[in-house]
N, C-alpha and C positions, 0 to 999 in steps of 0.2 A: 591317421594324421587330417588335423582340420581340414575342413574344406575352405576354398579359397573364392571369393567373388571372381566370377568371370567375366572379362569388360570386354566390351566390342567398341571399335576406335572406327570415326568415322568423319573421314576428313584426315589427310596422311602427309600435310604440308607442311608450312613453317614452324606452327604454332604449336605443331602436333609434336614436332621433331625438335623444337625449341622448350617445351615447355613438359609438357603433359608427356611422353609415352616416358622419357629419359626419368621424371619423377613418380612413376606409375609403377617402374621397373624397379624402384628403391622401398615398394609398400611391400610387406610381406604377406600380407594377407590378401593380394589381388591374383589373379593372372591375366594377360592378354591374349584374348583366343581368338580373335576376329578381325580382320583390317578389311577399309572400304575407301574405295579412292576413284575419281572420276577417270583416272590415267593410273591403270591397273598395276605397271610397274612400282609406283610410290607404293602401291597398297604392298606389294610384293619384297618390296626391300626391307617397309618397317615389320613384317610379320615374319623377316627373318634374322631381324636386329633386337625384335621387345618380344616377339609371339614366343608360344610354348610349340613345342615338334609339331602338330596337329594343327596348327593355328590357320582358319577358312580366309579366305582372299574374296573378295566381292567387287563391285564394280557398282552394284543397285544396293543402294542404301537398304530396300525395303524389304531383299533378300536375308540379309543380316539380320534384323529385326525379326524374320519366322525362327531364328533360333530359339527356341524356351530356355534354351538350359544358359542363355546369354542374361547375367544380372543389372547390369550398369553399361549405360552407353555415353561415349566422351564426342559431343559434337562439336566438331573442329574444323566448320566450312567460311566460306563465307560469308558475311553480314545477313543476303536473303533469304538464304539457305537453313537458315537459326529456326527459325519459327514452328515452318511445316514437319521439319525431320523430327524435332526436338517433341512437338506434339504425336506424329506418328510411332515415338519413341515410348513416350509413356503412357501410348496406348497400347502398346504391345507389351507390357509389364515391365518396362526397363524403369532403374530410376537414372535421372539423367543429370550429368553435367556439362552444358552449353558456353563455350567461350564468350568473351563481351563481346560487344555489348548483345542483353538482351533479345534483340529484333531491333529490324530498320524504322520501326516504326512503333505507337504503342496498342495500335489495334492488333497486332503479328505478336507483342509480347502480353496480352491478355490472355490469347490465346493458349498462348504457354501455360501464365497462371491457372487459367479455368482446367486446361487437362490435367494437371499434378493435384488440381482439389479433385478432379471428377474421380482420378484412379487411385488418388491416395499415396502415388510413388512421389519421390523427394524430386525437386530441382533445386540446382544450384548455377551461380552463373561465375564464369574464371575472372573475378574482380583479386588477384592475386597480390595485389600490394596493401591489403589488408592484412597482410601477415608478413609481412617487412617489423624488424625489431622495432624500427621509432615509430610504426603506426601502434603496433601492439602498447609500447609504451604511453601515447598520447591518447589513445582510446581509454585507455585505465584512468588517466588523469583526468580526462575529460566526464567518465562517468561515477569517477569520484566527489565531482562536483569543486574540483581545482581552477577550474575558469569560470567556473559563477555561469550568469546565465551567458549563451555564447550569441550576438546580435550581429556580428559583420565577421564573413567568411571570404575568403578569394581563395580558388582553386585554381591552380595555373599548371598549366602544360604549353611551353612557348621553347619550341626547338627555332635556330636561326638560319640552319639548314639541313633541314634533318629528313625529305622526302623520302620515302620507302618508296623504290623503286622494283620491287618484286611485286611478286603475283598478283593481287586485282586489287591492291589498296588504292589506287590513282582512280577505279573504274566506280564512279556512283551507280552505276544500276547494281552492280554487284556488290556493295557496302553500302550503299545508302548515303554516304555524305566523308569529308577525309580526317584532316586530326581532330575534331571537336569529335565525331564516335571513334575516331580511333583509340586517341591517346586523352581529349578532355574529358573521354567517359571515365577514367579512374580518377584524375583528380576528383572528380564529381562525385563519383563512391565515395572516394573519401573524405570528404569536408560533410556531404548530407549522416554518414555514418558517424565522423566525430560528434557532428552536433546532433545526431539522434533524431533529428527534423524530417521527416519526407511530406507536408505539405506544402506542395507551392501554389501562390496566390496566383504572381504574377510574372511575365517572362517578358523581357527585352532582349533581340538579337540582331545583330548585326555580323554580317558573312561577308568576307572576299576573297575573290582569285585577282589577285593581283599582280602575281611573279611566276603563276604556276603557269605562261605565254613563254617567256622568257628562254632565252639558249643564253646566255652566260647563267651558270647557274651557280657554281661552287658548291656543288652537294657530296654532302658529307658520305650519302651512298650513292656515287656516280650520277650523272647529269641523267633529268629524267626527258620522257618523249613528249615535246607541247602538247601534239595531238591525242594524245593517253590522258592527258591529265584532265579530268573531266569532276572534278570537286575542288572544294575551293580550298586554300591556302592557310585560310585563317576566321577563325571565327572567335564570337565575345557574348557574353551573356551578363543581365542583370538580372539577377529573380529577386523576388521578392517572395516568404513565407506568410504565409495563415500568420504566424505570430508575429508577424512585421519583422523577423529577422533578416538581412540583403547578403547578399552569396554574388560574390563579381567574379566571374568562368572564363578564362583565356587560353584560347589555345591556338597552335599556329605549327605546320611543317618549314613554314619559310616566311621567315621577320626581317625585317632590316633592326637587329635591333646589336647590342655590342656583343652580348655571348648568349649563349643559350641561356634561358629564363627559368628551366628549372623542369621537372618531369615527375610527374603522378604528385604533386604537393598540395598542399594546404596551409592555409593562414587562419587563425582563429585568435579573435577579440570576444574576451566574457567580459563581466562585470567584477570577478577578481584576479584574472589575470591573463595573458595570450600566450599562444605558443604557434612556432613555425614551423617549418619543414625546411632546412637552411639548405640542403644539398640535394632532396628531391631524389629520385629515383636512385636504387641500390647504396644510395647513402644514409648510414644509419646513425643520423645525428639531428637533435633539435634544438630552437631557442627557447625557454621556457622565460617569457616576458612578466616580471611584475614591476617592482622598481627599477631594476637593472637587469643589464641580458644577463641569463644564467644560463650555460649552455651546457648539453648533457649528450654525451658520449656514449653509445649503446653498442656494447659489444654484442660475437655471437652469441643468439638462444634469446634467452628471457622469454620467450613465448610460454605462457603457465599450462596448455592444453598438449604442448607438443614435448614428448623427449626421445625423440630420433637424433638420429648423428648428426644431421645435417640441420641447419634454418633456413636455408634457402628457401625463401616465400614459395616458390610452384612447389619444393617439397613438403612445405609446411601444410600447403592449401591439398596436396594428394589426401594429405594424412587425417587431414580432420575431415573429409570427404567421406572420407571410404569410413572413419571410427565414427560419422553421424549415421550412415548405413546400417552397419553392423551392432550399435548400440541403438538403434532406433529415434535419433535424437535428429533436432533443426542441426543442419550446417548452417556454418557463421556467415554466410554470404546467401541473404534469405531470397526468394523472385519477387515477395512485397515489398522487396527495398529496391532490386534492381529494375524493375518497372516504373518508379519514378524518376529514377537516372534517366530511362527511354522518354518519359513524358518529358522531361526538361530539355533535351537534347531536340526532340521533336519540333520544341516549341521556338528554341533558337531559330529553327531552321523556317520555322513557319513564319515567327516575326519579322527576319529577315526580307523575308519572301515577298511580305505583305504590307513593311514599312510601317508596322502598327504595335502595341502590347498586343501579346496571346495572356488573357484570363482564364485559369483553370477553374 
């Protein structure tokens, strides 16, 4: 029987149960052998549902990392903990998948990147929206030069009322921010990736907390507690790249707009053509604009490196990550790319706080 990669899960909350563990359970080359959470009952439940019969349960992640038989660790904790847990995991000889965003600031992200280079272990970040069929189609068009030089883009992550009221999403201390670092990060990652442009020059940012204190909310996920709401409800950035290209980033959990403006979307304007993801998250369709609108509807599949039965982004993400380890190739999401996302997000927050542009 072929040896399977042994995986340890650190953080058994929402993103672990909603994305990572179900996806990994469908990857035949792996087995989940260890589960850690500060709430032991969550780790026990995860082990029972997804683990091997002898899977171990931990409350302290450092105890899990002592197990030399574990090959890979998934870090699925609140944002503030991403950096130090990832660094410790890399130093203990494990490959690491860390959920997005890479870290709460550039300095912490740099520690992760340095540790990956120092140890020679693989590190990737959980930007699963790259693995949607529409994202793959558009990336292929960009790489083939169909859009020409992309000189203007818009990264969109707008909700009318979609404040996540569970976990620690509204806690600035734990998360480092609100919608900008939570959903704006996906849109920015997609945009930079499509443009293949990772050299920012200047950022101007504005951050608003205008609706978080309100009690008449109409929130899709139930009312939030204004006393617990310590993050922004919307944030916007104007980003100029070294080559002169411009990116407009807009993100919100709560904004008075006619309807949700779309999430995990990018709009690209090039010298030869333009394209936009008209449906956003979970909608596999794009518009390809030249002299007229050409709508492209994508059926399930179409990802050239994935032959699995499912084309769900989480499944494709897990599959390509494990294949990168087994075949010693680069994962699709590189830490060198993810750190630029963190740099720009941090610059938007800094610019808003100081009331002036941030130069790189």
